[in-house]
Legacy VTK file of the C-alpha trace (Angstrom):
# vtk DataFile Version 3.0
C-alpha trace
ASCII
DATASET POLYDATA
POINTS 374 float
33.936 11.799 9.596
31.877 10.659 6.488
34.054 11.457 3.200
32.302 13.167 0.519
31.727 10.013 -1.723
29.924 8.485 1.300
27.738 11.536 1.423
26.992 12.093 -2.241
25.947 8.435 -2.480
23.912 8.663 0.529
22.071 11.835 -1.040
21.722 10.216 -4.028
20.197 6.914 -2.694
17.397 9.113 -0.543
16.561 11.220 -3.918
14.603 10.229 -6.948
15.974 13.219 -9.219
18.209 16.108 -9.277
15.610 18.680 -7.805
15.036 16.118 -4.837
18.757 15.977 -4.259
19.198 19.827 -4.237
16.375 19.918 -1.592
18.402 17.442 0.428
21.445 19.204 0.275
19.752 22.510 1.249
17.923 20.706 4.258
21.058 18.779 5.377
23.297 22.200 5.303
26.069 20.603 3.457
28.211 23.614 3.792
28.534 23.156 7.255
30.291 20.020 6.519
32.994 21.824 4.714
31.951 20.153 1.447
31.066 22.194 -1.933
27.410 21.695 -2.928
28.442 22.165 -6.456
31.139 19.359 -6.257
28.861 16.972 -4.372
25.989 17.461 -7.134
28.635 16.731 -9.680
29.647 13.722 -7.717
26.233 12.495 -7.224
24.967 12.712 -10.696
21.672 11.608 -11.870
20.013 9.028 -9.502
19.814 6.298 -12.451
23.571 6.671 -13.417
25.240 6.783 -10.087
26.821 3.749 -8.984
25.276 2.811 -5.650
26.674 0.417 -3.115
23.306 0.458 -1.242
20.607 -1.570 -2.409
16.729 -1.048 -2.737
14.502 1.675 -3.829
15.397 5.227 -2.802
13.745 6.761 0.294
11.572 9.156 -2.106
10.402 6.152 -4.272
9.391 4.397 -0.943
7.645 7.767 0.309
5.971 8.194 -2.987
4.576 4.747 -2.841
3.198 5.319 0.556
1.480 8.609 -0.904
-0.357 6.619 -3.411
-1.487 4.291 -0.654
-2.534 7.534 1.395
-4.412 9.043 -1.601
-6.593 5.902 -1.642
-7.315 5.821 1.895
-7.970 9.478 2.227
-10.295 9.313 -0.742
-12.059 6.287 0.681
-12.901 7.795 4.097
-13.302 11.562 3.222
-16.101 10.479 0.695
-17.623 8.282 3.450
-18.086 11.049 5.729
-19.574 13.672 3.538
-19.170 12.634 -0.041
-16.182 14.878 -0.867
-12.627 14.005 -1.576
-9.280 15.899 -1.316
-9.207 19.440 -2.546
-7.549 20.143 -5.840
-4.455 21.728 -4.164
-3.750 18.187 -2.453
-3.685 16.098 -5.728
-1.126 17.530 -8.048
2.409 16.454 -8.738
4.610 14.017 -11.101
3.160 11.269 -12.979
-0.244 10.609 -14.351
-2.882 12.356 -12.543
-6.390 10.816 -12.271
-9.891 11.134 -11.090
-11.930 9.031 -8.373
-14.717 6.850 -9.463
-17.207 5.751 -6.815
-17.702 6.975 -3.255
-20.667 8.718 -1.368
-21.569 9.638 2.062
-22.316 6.436 4.230
-25.707 6.628 6.001
-24.209 6.204 9.513
-26.823 4.932 12.244
-24.227 4.464 14.970
-22.735 7.834 16.089
-19.498 6.234 17.328
-18.908 4.550 14.143
-19.243 7.879 12.166
-16.893 9.350 14.892
-14.426 6.801 13.966
-14.624 7.334 10.262
-14.278 11.247 10.635
-11.231 10.776 12.766
-9.682 8.277 10.486
-10.361 10.706 7.506
-8.705 13.352 9.058
-5.639 11.352 9.590
-5.448 10.239 6.125
-5.824 13.857 4.849
-3.189 14.820 7.126
-0.897 11.875 6.042
-1.410 13.108 2.093
-0.437 16.726 3.278
2.752 15.303 5.289
4.103 13.290 2.572
3.491 15.917 0.038
5.258 18.262 2.048
8.244 16.157 2.718
8.609 15.142 -0.829
8.072 18.550 -2.207
8.295 18.836 -6.072
9.201 15.284 -6.096
5.644 14.266 -5.005
3.662 12.141 -7.185
0.169 13.073 -8.202
-2.971 11.332 -7.055
-3.438 8.577 -9.787
-6.948 7.145 -11.041
-8.456 5.632 -8.013
-11.635 3.299 -8.123
-13.544 2.853 -4.774
-16.737 1.532 -6.409
-16.321 -1.416 -8.859
-13.193 -2.248 -7.199
-14.922 -3.074 -3.852
-17.655 -5.201 -5.849
-14.691 -7.124 -7.657
-12.998 -7.708 -4.209
-16.307 -8.920 -2.584
-16.728 -11.296 -5.488
-13.382 -12.522 -5.215
-13.990 -13.169 -1.494
-17.067 -14.933 -1.853
-18.992 -12.245 -0.098
-21.518 -11.997 -2.944
-21.928 -13.795 -6.303
-20.555 -12.520 -9.781
-23.071 -9.874 -11.222
-24.415 -8.814 -7.816
-23.456 -5.141 -6.538
-21.544 -4.349 -3.330
-21.872 -0.826 -2.429
-19.246 -0.312 0.158
-20.845 2.940 1.181
-24.457 1.650 1.454
-24.317 0.735 5.341
-21.799 1.225 7.985
-21.452 -2.424 8.066
-20.174 -2.579 4.422
-18.113 0.496 5.206
-16.241 -1.408 8.162
-15.766 -4.304 5.856
-14.222 -2.006 3.125
-12.100 -0.325 5.821
-10.779 -3.755 6.910
-9.400 -4.316 3.563
-7.665 -1.032 3.269
-6.241 -0.494 6.834
-4.780 -3.849 7.458
-2.566 -3.494 4.057
-1.438 -0.185 5.152
-0.078 -1.466 8.600
2.073 -4.186 6.882
2.959 -1.961 3.959
4.593 0.450 6.326
6.214 -2.426 8.257
7.662 -3.708 5.148
9.109 -0.409 4.064
10.715 0.558 7.187
13.818 -1.680 6.804
14.624 -0.054 3.356
14.305 3.639 4.604
18.055 5.099 5.233
16.943 8.700 6.285
16.527 8.927 9.977
14.001 11.782 9.476
12.155 9.748 6.912
12.155 6.585 9.168
10.920 8.516 11.971
8.035 9.920 9.817
7.298 6.183 8.629
7.393 5.027 12.307
4.538 7.472 13.178
2.632 6.678 10.159
2.819 2.893 10.687
1.764 3.661 14.305
-1.381 5.457 13.282
-2.385 3.011 10.705
-2.237 0.420 13.279
-4.349 2.330 15.704
-7.019 2.740 12.844
-6.718 -1.286 11.945
-7.451 -1.886 15.626
-10.397 0.396 15.697
-11.755 -1.260 12.630
-11.184 -4.820 13.863
-12.228 -4.205 17.270
-15.657 -2.809 15.800
-16.070 -5.737 13.359
-15.620 -8.092 16.230
-18.221 -6.118 18.282
-20.632 -6.501 15.410
-20.009 -10.150 15.069
-19.077 -9.758 11.405
-16.525 -12.706 11.783
-17.119 -14.606 8.730
-16.660 -11.783 6.217
-13.279 -11.078 7.657
-12.320 -14.542 7.316
-13.206 -14.367 3.665
-11.308 -11.164 2.981
-8.176 -12.223 4.851
-8.221 -15.321 2.732
-8.585 -13.414 -0.435
-5.513 -11.383 0.430
-3.636 -14.472 1.238
-4.485 -15.785 -2.313
-3.021 -12.935 -4.004
-0.142 -11.897 -1.960
1.961 -15.064 -1.937
2.100 -18.575 -1.024
2.472 -18.035 2.835
-0.594 -18.023 5.033
0.110 -14.855 7.005
-3.127 -12.730 6.791
-5.440 -13.143 10.074
-9.066 -12.454 10.464
-10.328 -11.224 13.737
-11.136 -14.411 15.193
-8.654 -17.551 15.257
-9.795 -20.685 17.203
-12.892 -19.126 18.332
-10.929 -16.324 20.127
-10.591 -12.829 19.485
-7.685 -11.875 17.250
-7.639 -7.889 17.189
-4.124 -7.656 16.985
-2.626 -9.951 14.083
0.733 -10.621 14.865
3.284 -13.625 14.942
4.500 -15.635 18.024
6.875 -12.844 18.915
3.854 -10.359 18.998
5.147 -8.476 15.912
3.134 -7.505 12.812
4.178 -9.190 9.633
5.439 -7.113 6.663
4.460 -6.877 3.079
6.804 -5.906 0.296
5.668 -3.178 -2.185
5.152 -5.863 -4.798
2.660 -7.885 -2.303
0.943 -4.755 -1.364
0.127 -4.071 -5.127
-0.970 -7.622 -5.658
-3.687 -6.606 -3.069
-4.563 -3.097 -4.323
-4.338 -4.526 -7.992
-6.623 -7.610 -6.915
-4.350 -10.126 -8.693
-1.588 -12.755 -7.875
0.250 -11.986 -11.185
2.913 -9.217 -12.015
0.624 -6.228 -13.404
1.148 -2.557 -13.584
-2.823 -1.585 -12.967
-5.977 -3.020 -11.668
-8.207 -3.041 -8.969
-8.156 0.055 -6.776
-5.818 1.711 -9.296
-7.090 1.049 -12.900
-4.316 3.059 -14.420
-1.577 1.986 -11.788
-0.008 3.897 -9.094
2.574 6.931 -9.775
6.218 6.818 -9.020
9.073 4.014 -9.146
7.306 1.170 -7.430
4.379 0.298 -9.665
4.287 -3.384 -10.448
2.846 -6.023 -8.449
4.800 -9.293 -7.613
4.486 -12.592 -9.816
2.899 -15.448 -7.529
1.928 -17.405 -10.379
3.498 -20.737 -11.414
6.195 -20.460 -13.761
6.808 -23.394 -16.233
10.093 -25.477 -15.599
10.719 -23.689 -12.576
11.666 -20.551 -14.380
11.881 -17.390 -12.387
9.617 -14.398 -13.045
11.327 -11.387 -14.841
11.851 -8.091 -13.154
12.678 -7.592 -9.766
10.513 -9.918 -7.407
8.432 -8.360 -4.910
9.844 -4.994 -5.108
7.191 -3.430 -7.271
10.078 -2.331 -9.810
8.862 -2.678 -13.290
9.751 -6.320 -15.019
9.579 -7.178 -18.630
6.983 -9.976 -18.603
3.756 -8.139 -19.079
1.530 -8.191 -22.130
-1.732 -6.614 -22.967
-3.871 -4.473 -20.546
-3.317 -5.164 -17.007
-6.866 -4.962 -15.539
-6.495 -7.176 -12.450
-9.684 -8.420 -11.401
-11.486 -5.409 -12.520
-13.438 -5.683 -15.532
-11.863 -9.240 -16.391
-14.983 -11.052 -16.315
-14.455 -14.768 -16.117
-11.061 -13.824 -14.289
-13.217 -12.674 -11.366
-14.751 -16.071 -10.996
-11.627 -17.654 -11.313
-10.151 -15.457 -8.605
-13.340 -16.099 -6.438
-12.545 -19.848 -6.783
-8.909 -19.483 -5.649
-9.764 -17.341 -2.683
-12.495 -19.927 -1.426
-10.025 -22.775 -2.175
-7.652 -21.238 0.385
-7.997 -22.737 3.743
-7.145 -20.384 6.547
-5.229 -21.698 9.422
-7.726 -21.295 12.315
-5.714 -23.034 14.887
-2.980 -20.942 15.644
-1.354 -17.469 14.767
1.023 -17.559 11.905
4.611 -18.133 13.191
6.368 -16.738 10.327
7.149 -13.399 9.600
7.636 -12.048 6.056
10.788 -9.890 6.441
12.306 -10.420 3.092
14.029 -7.414 2.003
13.464 -7.050 -1.959
16.527 -7.106 -4.030
17.633 -4.072 -6.015
LINES 1 375
374 0 1 2 3 4 5 6 7 8 9 10 11 12 13 14 15 16 17 18 19 20 21 22 23 24 25 26 27 28 29 30 31 32 33 34 35 36 37 38 39 40 41 42 43 44 45 46 47 48 49 50 51 52 53 54 55 56 57 58 59 60 61 62 63 64 65 66 67 68 69 70 71 72 73 74 75 76 77 78 79 80 81 82 83 84 85 86 87 88 89 90 91 92 93 94 95 96 97 98 99 100 101 102 103 104 105 106 107 108 109 110 111 112 113 114 115 116 117 118 119 120 121 122 123 124 125 126 127 128 129 130 131 132 133 134 135 136 137 138 139 140 141 142 143 144 145 146 147 148 149 150 151 152 153 154 155 156 157 158 159 160 161 162 163 164 165 166 167 168 169 170 171 172 173 174 175 176 177 178 179 180 181 182 183 184 185 186 187 188 189 190 191 192 193 194 195 196 197 198 199 200 201 202 203 204 205 206 207 208 209 210 211 212 213 214 215 216 217 218 219 220 221 222 223 224 225 226 227 228 229 230 231 232 233 234 235 236 237 238 239 240 241 242 243 244 245 246 247 248 249 250 251 252 253 254 255 256 257 258 259 260 261 262 263 264 265 266 267 268 269 270 271 272 273 274 275 276 277 278 279 280 281 282 283 284 285 286 287 288 289 290 291 292 293 294 295 296 297 298 299 300 301 302 303 304 305 306 307 308 309 310 311 312 313 314 315 316 317 318 319 320 321 322 323 324 325 326 327 328 329 330 331 332 333 334 335 336 337 338 339 340 341 342 343 344 345 346 347 348 349 350 351 352 353 354 355 356 357 358 359 360 361 362 363 364 365 366 367 368 369 370 371 372 373
């Protein structure tokens, strides 16, 4: 039988605030365990003040991080099919709310590709609804999202276009698929990386289901790109992601050694992981520790908001803050714009991306499973 202290700590670990903890007590039926809810609430106290034996972000912090990503995916796909995003009753919550820049209906020419887009859009909308329901009043609001200029910045950084040239991800179904390739692969590795940090079995079950669906989506996009022979752009995009999310060469295009690579895995047949910090490196389009940029011009909402620092440190110094967790550090100064709106920084990032030579002779044999420190 678990004692009172263990239960209180477990609930505090899974909740971001007092309201969230009360919801957990009610859902778990604490009274049935013979423990006073009032006593437990007093024992648990504020999440920030409770001494915890368990490490890492809370389950609610992880789900809110996922909700930010699902907002992005849902807006990207919904606007592609009919030019309309999420309804007003699906975007409110805690944190700073924001609008969506860019996005319009794609002039699909291939019925199957349009059907893929509609199905994925419906799943993304359902994911937003699921996470908002699970989080209740603790759910974060939709942050400001850029699905226009951010894709242009990514295309420049990947070397797909020259600086100053436009890249409308919604202009054609081919452009749309390349945009989806950027989004879906990151989503899969984000859920894979989050799974070991989740302590609630109910939340873990939901995360496993979300991971599976994201993997289905990524498989559809990768297979379609391969079928259209859009190989070179996926190599460029894969190298871009590798250039900002850390020194390891983990990301994979849809072809390796002239052979189809529709399922990017290691030698054990497993998908690799990304930490929240690494995911934000890609979302913010920067290898630096930042609070905003790229697809999230004002940053994401919640606790996990800072990208990892993969820049060289002088004299072997370690970056400040909690590396790779996405939890805010102390080494930021000035506006954090990522590649978006930096001008010369875009060209620099493009050079870095093109300098990355993707290992084309074999699948990666290293799986990134490092758990972020508290």
